[in-house]
N, C-alpha and C positions, 0 to 999 in steps of 0.2 A: 600330218605334221605341217606346221606353218613354215613359210619361207622366212629366213632370218632377216632381222631389221638392222643388222650391223652396218650395212652399206649406207642406209639412210641416216643412221645415227652419226656415223663418221662424217658424212657430208654436212649435216647440220652443225656438227662440232666445228668443222672448218669454217662454215659460214658465219658462225657467231663469234669466233675468236678473232675479232677485228682489233687492230692495234690502237685505234684512236681512243683516247681517254674520254672523249665526248660522245662516244657511240650511243645512239638512241634507237627509237622504234624505226625510223626511216632507214637508218643504216642496216639494221637487222633484216628488214624486209628486202632491201636491195641485195644484200649479200646472199640470202637464202635463194632468192630468185635467180641469181647469177650462177651459183654453184650447185643448186638442186632444183632444176627446172620442173621435175615431177612433184616437188613438194610445194605446198602452199600454206603460208601462215594465215590462220583464221582468226587468231587473237593474240594480243600481247597485253598482259595485265599484271598488276601486283597481287601476289598471292603468298600466304604464309609469312615467314619472317620478314622484318623490315628490310627493304632494299632488294628483295628478290623478285625478279620478273618471271612470270609464267608464260611460256611461249607454246602455243598449240600449233603443231605442224600437221597439216593434212596431206599425207602421202598416198602412194598406190595401195598400201595395205591398211589405210585408215589413219586416225589421229594418233599422235604420240606427243608426250610432254617433255619439254626441256626447260631448264631454269637458267637464267642469266642474271648477273649482278647489274647494278644501276649503270655502270660504265661500259658494259659489254665486254669486260676483260676476262670474265670467268664464266664457265658453263658447267652445269650439272646435268648429266643424263643418268637417271636412276630414280629410286624411290625416296621421297621426302617423308621422314617419320617425325611425328610429334611425340617426344619422349614421355612427357607428363601423362598424356592420355593413351599412349601406345597405339595411336592411330596412324595408319598409312595414308597420308594425305594424297599422294599420287594415285594410289589405287582407287580411293574414293572419287577423285576427280575423273579418272579414266572410266569408272563405272557410269558416271553421268554422261561423259562424252560419247560412249559407245552403247548406251542403253537402247533397247528396242521396245517400243510400245507393244504390249501384249495384244491389245485390240487390233493392231495393224497386221497381225499374222493371219494369213488365209488358212485357217485350221482345216478347212474342207480339203486341202491339198496334202494333208498329212494322214498317216496311218495311226489310228487311235487304239491304244492298248490301255485297258482299265484294270487296276488291281485294287481289291478291297472296295472301300467306298468311293475311291477315285477323287477324293476331295482336293488333294494337292495336285498342282499342274506343272508340267514341264514340257518344253518343246525342244526337239533335237534334230539337227541336220546330220544325216547319217548315210554312209556309203556301204553297201553290202559287201564290198571287198576290202574294207578297211579293217585291219586286225584290231585296232583300238576300239572301233565301233562294236566289234563282237565282244570285247572285254567289257565294254560299257553295258551291253545288254545283260551280261552275266551279273553285273552289279545291280541293274534295274530289277532283275528277277528276285533279288533278296529283299526288295522293298515292298511296302504295303500302303494302301490308301493313297494311291497315286494314279493319275491319268497322264500317259505319255503320248505326245503327238510327235510322230516321227516323219520328217520331211525327207523322202528319198532324194539323196543328193550325190549322184555318182561323179567322182572326181575324174578329170581327164587322164590321170596316170593309170586308171584301172579300166582297161579296154572293154571288159565285159560287164562292168557295174551297171551301166544304163539298161542293158537287156534284163539283168536280174531284177532291177528296180521295177521295170515294167511288168515282168512276170508276176511279181508280188502284187502289184497294184491291180492287175487283171484277174487275180484269184478270187474265188467266191468268198473266202474268208481272209481278208487282207491281214488282219492281226495275227491269225494263226500262221499264215504263210510267212510273214516276216519273222516271227519268233522261231519257226521251224528252220528257216534259212540261217538266222544269226546264231542260234543256240545249238542246232543239230546239224547244220550244213546240208539240209535237205532243200534242194531247189524245186520250186513249184513247177507243175506241168502246165502246158498250154503254149500259146503263141506270143502272148504279151503285146497283142496288137489292138487292144481296146484304147479308148480315149484315156489319157493319163496326164498328170500334172508335172512330169519330170522336167520338161523344158521350162515350165513356169517356176519350178523350185530352183532351177539353176539360175534363172534370171533374178529371182529374189535373193538368193545367196550372193550373187555377184553385187547386187545393190547394197547388201549389208556387209559386203567385203568379207565373206566367209571363205577362207582359202584352205581350210583344213577340217577334218572330221575326227571325232564327233564335235559338234559345236552346240552347246546347250544355252537355252534362253529361258529365264525364269519370269513369273508373272509380274515382278517388280521392275522388270526391264534389264536386270543384270544378265550379262552374257559371260559364259565361261568356256574357253576353248579346251578341248582335250578330255581325256578320260580321268575319272576320279572314282575312288572306292565308295561303297554304299554309305559308310559312316559319315564321311565328309559331305556327301551329296544330301544325306538326310538332314543335316544341320542347315545347309543352304536352302533346302526346300521349305523347311519349317519357317525360317526367317522370311523367305520371299513370298510365302503364301499367307502371311499374317494380314488380316483385314482385306483379303482378296487380292493381295499383292499391291495394294495402293500405298 
């Protein structure tokens, strides 16, 4: 489960609600820096309807979008929809801001599970003690023609998750050990003292600002936090893997 963004959103709301009718980029930057020291404005640009400013704020949990009018008197925090095309412009923009280049992922640090021809690809950051990760594995089991790369990613709130991740990694058959643990609750035997990438995965997840599991990354760079059912996942996978995800 992700930490709430309400605090950051309210802070940015206060920062951008400046009384001056002549408020502009400099005033917006100054106000945000004063009231939200952990947040950093990375860009202010015109986007969407005329007179609407898109403000990208980079906070502890990653980028978020807010919109302001020309004078800085009004602020919108939420999804901007284009009625004619039924597009969610905010979601599309966030997908670009948070995308992860597939080729940048160290897949050698992941547990590889292949189903069917394995043509479609998916990367997942998963915690062995996360209940939604177990539910996700149940949905993955319903799918075919997919290769899933699972990065063991034990969260701090689960004291035994790191040990379990290392036991799986040190197993003779990592894929089977992972599926047995997640689908059957069967813990692998052994000491879990072999060389393993758990610390590297934690560092990577921290760099990518992954603070909850499961966290899925598709070949086209799209990232989706949380669990989803097989039907929705199948549609996203098909779209993301078109032309090799490019």
